[in-house]
C-alpha positions in Angstrom: 0.0 0.0 0.0 1.2 3.5 -0.8 2.9 4.9 2.3 1.2 8.3 1.8 -2.2 6.6 1.8 -1.3 4.7 5.0 -0.2 8.0 6.6 -3.5 9.7 5.6 -5.5 6.8 7.0 -3.9 7.5 10.4 -5.1 11.1 10.5 -8.5 12.0 11.9 -10.4 15.2 10.9 -12.9 16.9 13.3 -15.6 19.0 11.7 -17.5 21.6 13.8 -20.7 23.4 12.9 -22.1 25.6 15.7 -25.8 26.4 15.7 -27.9 28.5 18.1 -29.1 25.6 20.3 -26.7 22.8 19.4 -23.3 22.0 18.0 -22.8 19.5 15.2 -19.6 17.6 15.2 -18.2 14.8 13.1 -15.0 12.8 13.0 -13.8 11.7 9.6 -11.1 9.4 8.2 -10.1 9.7 4.5 -13.2 11.9 4.0 -15.6 9.3 5.5 -17.5 9.8 8.8 -16.7 7.5 11.6 -18.5 9.5 14.4 -21.3 12.0 14.2 -22.9 13.8 17.1 -25.4 16.6 17.7 -24.6 18.2 21.1 -27.7 20.0 22.4 -27.4 23.1 24.6 -30.3 24.0 26.9 -31.6 27.5 27.3 -30.6 27.2 31.0 -27.0 26.7 30.0 -26.9 29.4 27.3 -28.6 32.1 29.3 -25.6 32.4 31.5 -23.5 33.9 28.6 -23.9 37.5 27.7 -22.6 37.0 24.1 -21.6 34.3 21.7 -17.8 34.6 22.4 -18.4 33.7 26.1 -19.9 30.3 24.9 -16.5 29.1 23.5 -15.1 27.3 26.6 -18.5 25.8 27.3 -18.9 24.4 23.8 -15.3 23.4 23.4 -15.5 21.3 26.6 -18.8 19.7 25.5 -17.1 18.7 22.2 -14.0 17.3 23.8 -16.2 15.4 26.4 -18.2 13.8 23.5 -15.0 12.7 21.8 -13.6 11.2 24.9 -16.9 9.5 25.8 -16.8 7.8 22.4 -13.2 6.8 22.6 -12.0 9.0 19.8 -8.2 9.1 19.7 -7.5 12.8 20.3 -3.8 12.4 19.4 -4.9 11.3 15.9 -6.9 14.5 15.3 -4.7 16.7 13.2 -7.2 18.7 11.2 -9.9 20.7 12.9 -12.4 22.2 10.4 -14.7 24.9 11.7 -17.5 26.4 9.7 -16.3 29.8 8.4 -17.9 33.0 9.7 -18.3 36.7 9.0 -14.7 37.7 8.3 -13.4 40.0 5.6 -14.3 38.9 2.0 -12.1 36.1 0.7 -11.8 33.9 -2.4 -13.1 30.3 -2.0 -10.9 27.7 -0.4 -9.4 26.4 2.8 -7.8 28.8 5.3 -5.9 28.2 8.5 -7.3 30.1 11.5 -4.4 32.4 12.1 -4.2 35.3 14.6 -5.7 37.8 12.1 -8.7 35.6 11.5 -9.1 34.9 15.2 -9.1 38.7 15.9 -11.7 39.3 13.2 -14.0 36.5 14.4 -13.8 37.6 18.0 -14.5 41.2 17.1 -17.3 40.5 14.6 -15.9 42.7 11.9 -18.9 42.1 9.6 -21.5 41.3 12.3 -22.2 38.9 15.1 -23.6 35.5 14.3 -23.4 32.0 15.6 -21.4 31.0 12.5 -18.5 33.1 13.8 -17.9 30.5 16.5 -16.9 27.8 14.0 -13.4 29.0 13.4 -12.9 30.0 17.0 -14.0 26.6 18.4 -11.7 24.9 15.9 -8.8 27.1 17.1 -9.6 26.6 20.8 -9.8 22.8 20.4 -6.7 22.6 18.2 -4.8 24.5 20.9 -5.6 21.7 23.4 -4.5 18.8 21.2 -1.0 17.6 20.5 -0.9 17.5 16.7 -3.8 19.6 15.5 -4.3 22.7 13.4 -7.5 24.7 12.9 -9.0 25.6 9.5 -12.2 26.9 7.9 -13.4 26.3 4.4 -15.6 28.5 2.1 -16.8 30.9 4.7 -20.1 32.8 4.2 -18.1 35.8 2.9 -16.6 34.0 -0.2 -16.6 36.8 -2.8 -16.6 36.0 -6.5 -19.2 38.6 -7.6 -19.0 40.3 -10.9 -18.9 44.0 -10.8 -22.5 44.5 -12.0 -23.7 42.4 -9.0 -22.1 44.9 -6.6 -24.2 47.9 -7.7 -26.9 48.6 -5.1 -28.6 51.7 -6.5 -26.7 54.5 -4.7 -22.9 55.2 -4.6 -22.9 55.1 -0.8 -24.0 51.5 -0.8 -22.6 48.3 -2.3 -24.1 44.8 -2.4 -22.0 42.3 -0.5 -21.4 38.6 -1.0 -22.7 36.8 2.1 -24.3 33.5 1.4 -24.2 29.7 2.1 -20.9 29.3 0.3 -19.8 26.1 2.0 -23.1 24.3 1.4 -23.7 25.6 -2.1 -20.3 24.9 -3.5 -20.2 21.4 -2.1 -23.7 20.4 -3.3 -23.1 22.0 -6.8 -19.8 20.0 -7.1 -21.6 16.9 -6.0 -24.4 17.4 -8.5 -21.9 18.1 -11.4 -20.0 14.9 -10.5 -23.3 12.9 -10.5 -23.7 13.9 -14.1 -20.1 13.2 -15.0 -19.5 16.9 -15.5 -17.1 19.5 -14.1 -18.6 22.1 -11.8 -16.4 24.7 -13.5 -18.3 24.0 -16.8 -21.8 24.4 -15.5 -24.4 27.2 -15.1 -26.5 26.6 -12.0 -28.8 28.4 -9.7 -28.5 27.0 -6.1 -31.1 27.7 -3.4 -30.2 27.0 0.2 -33.2 26.7 2.5 -31.7 27.1 5.9 -32.0 29.4 8.9 -31.4 32.1 6.3 -32.3 31.6 2.6 -29.8 32.4 0.0 -29.9 32.0 -3.8 -26.6 32.0 -5.8 -25.7 32.1 -9.5 -22.9 29.5 -10.1 -21.3 30.4 -13.4 -18.4 28.1 -14.5 -17.1 27.6 -11.0 -17.7 31.1 -9.6 -20.7 32.4 -7.6 -21.1 35.7 -9.5 -24.2 36.9 -7.7 -26.2 35.8 -4.6 -29.0 37.1 -2.4 -27.7 38.1 1.0 -30.2 36.8 3.6 -28.1 37.8 6.6 -28.5 41.6 6.4 -31.8 42.2 4.6 -31.9 40.9 1.0 -33.9 38.3 -0.9 -36.7 36.1 0.4 -37.6 36.0 4.1 -36.6 32.8 5.9 -37.3 31.1 9.2 -35.7 33.9 11.3 -34.5 36.6 8.7 -36.8 39.2 7.2 -35.2 39.4 3.8 -35.9 42.5 1.7 -38.2 44.9 3.6 -39.8 48.0 2.1 -36.9 50.5 2.6 -39.0 53.7 3.1 -41.1 52.0 5.8 -38.0 50.6 7.4 -36.3 54.0 7.6 -39.4 55.6 9.1 -39.6 52.9 11.7 -36.0 53.4 12.6 -36.7 57.1 13.3 -40.1 56.6 15.0 -38.6 56.4 18.5 -40.5 53.2 19.1 -37.5 50.8 18.6 -33.8 50.7 19.6 -31.1 49.9 17.1 -30.8 46.4 18.7 -34.5 45.8 18.3 -34.4 46.9 14.7 -31.5 44.6 13.9 -33.2 41.6 15.6 -36.3 42.5 13.5 -34.1 42.0 10.3 -32.1 39.0 11.5 -33.0 36.6 14.3 -36.6 37.5 15.0 -38.0 38.0 11.5 -39.5 35.8 8.9 -41.5 32.8 9.9 -40.6 33.4 13.6 -42.3 36.8 13.4 -45.3 35.6 11.5 -46.0 32.2 13.2 -44.0 32.3 16.5 -41.7 29.4 15.4 -38.8 29.0 12.9 -39.3 25.2 12.8 -40.2 23.9 9.3 -41.1 20.6 10.9 -43.6 22.3 13.3 -45.1 24.4 10.5 -45.4 21.2 8.3 -47.4 19.6 11.1 -49.6 22.7 11.5 -50.4 22.7 7.8 -51.2 18.9 7.9 -53.6 19.8 10.7 -55.3 22.4 8.4 -53.7 25.5 9.8 -54.4 27.9 7.0 -52.3 30.7 8.5 -49.3 28.4 8.5 -49.9 27.4 4.9 -50.3 31.0 3.8 -46.9 32.1 5.2 -45.1 28.9 3.9 -46.6 29.7 0.5 -45.5 33.3 0.8 -41.9 32.2 1.6 -42.0 29.8 -1.4 -43.4 32.7 -3.6 -40.5 34.9 -2.6 -37.9 32.2 -3.2 -39.4 31.6 -6.7 -39.2 35.4 -7.4 -35.5 35.4 -6.5 -34.8 32.3 -8.7 -36.6 34.0 -11.6 -34.6 37.2 -11.3 -31.4 35.3 -11.0 -32.3 33.2 -14.1 -32.8 36.3 -16.1 -29.2 37.5 -15.6 -27.8 34.5 -17.6 -27.2 35.1 -21.2 -27.4 31.4 -21.8 -30.0 28.8 -20.6 -29.3 27.5 -17.1 -28.2 23.9 -16.7 -30.5 23.4 -13.7 -31.7 24.7 -10.3 -30.6 22.9 -7.1 -32.6 23.2 -3.9 -30.8 22.2 -0.8 -30.6 22.9 3.0 -32.5 21.7 6.1 -35.8 23.2 5.0 -35.6 21.2 1.7 -36.8 18.3 3.8 -40.2 19.9 3.8 -42.1 18.4 0.9 -44.9 21.0 1.3 -42.4 23.9 0.9 -40.4 22.3 -1.9 -43.5 21.4 -3.9 -44.7 25.0 -3.5 -41.4 26.3 -4.9 -41.2 23.8 -7.7 -44.6 24.5 -9.1 -43.5 28.1 -9.6 -40.0 27.6 -11.0 -40.3 24.3 -13.1 -40.5 26.4 -16.2 -36.9 27.6 -15.5 -35.4 24.2 -16.2 -34.5 20.9 -14.5 -34.9 21.0 -10.7 -32.7 18.9 -8.4 -33.4 18.4 -4.7 -30.6 17.7 -2.2 -32.3 17.9 1.1 -30.5 18.3 4.4 -27.6 20.0 6.0 -24.3 19.0 4.4 -22.0 21.3 6.3 -20.1 18.6 8.1 -19.5 16.6 5.0 -18.5 19.7 3.1 -16.0 20.7 5.8 -14.6 17.1 5.7 -14.4 17.1 1.9 -12.4 20.3 1.8 -10.1 19.2 4.6 -9.5 15.9 2.9 -8.8 17.6 -0.4 -6.2 19.7 1.4 -4.7 16.6 3.0 -4.3 15.1 -0.4 -2.7 18.2 -1.8 -5.6 18.9 -4.2 -6.5 22.1 -2.4 -4.0 24.6 -1.0 -4.0 26.0 2.5 -4.6 29.7 1.8 -3.5 32.6 4.1 -6.1 35.0 5.5 
């Protein structure tokens, strides 16, 4: 057997995806999962922390305890992959979590979000292990926009690239491979139905435009409000009725389905619709309607016909929601569904490609 292959087989990779109420972790060998765990965090535990940064030690210890409890050889963990957060714009790829990135994640240079903990947890855990280094891959700020996509409508504003880069690039590559094609040769629209919803134009290996669900753009989602009427939003800001913090939470965190229906859970809303809750169906349909509008507008920016539309993300498990979207966008072209959250697999794939030398370790 090739000595290099033997060496790779001895190396374990830990992938970390922090979410609001839990942390997903997976241990991989040669790109294949050997251990997966969802570590739940109770409200009683999280309420003791004033901000996300203060959760790091708590979450790190929970992760390490889970690894020890399941007899994972910590000395074999050499690659710790954290989900990439809101750092300064970068090109796609794998990046070691250096001091500069750690500083930018800790100080929320583009905004505070749970995703920022990914790289920080990877760095904290790597620092406690003998042989490990911390990395991120395809953070949400991957920027491959063409210049037309940056124009917002006034010179004081510029559209930013903030989208589900990790998920979208991984699923688009997987889809291309399933057809025996290269991702770099395809023209795709990818819809990620997650906590936020983003829609990206994938043109020959680059995401040249995308909606930016994080900060008020595109369709509303489980907890983000998407594009709100700008004039009304400005007047509300100056009404004196809401603080800046309350307005920001209205846009991200307490908007969308949560604001309309009191829950961000697609599973719960599915159940309500099955029990003939017409209000729940109406707002699910409204979200599907807005997704379809965004897909249509993205489609019109192509000079050629698109090769297909991919729908992915956790909310793609809802047949009710997906059917409502498909019935509106089927005229665009072939629709392909990849339900679920692939972030751990995507992190593992990027880390394994770096191990093999197929991807370089870039410097932030």
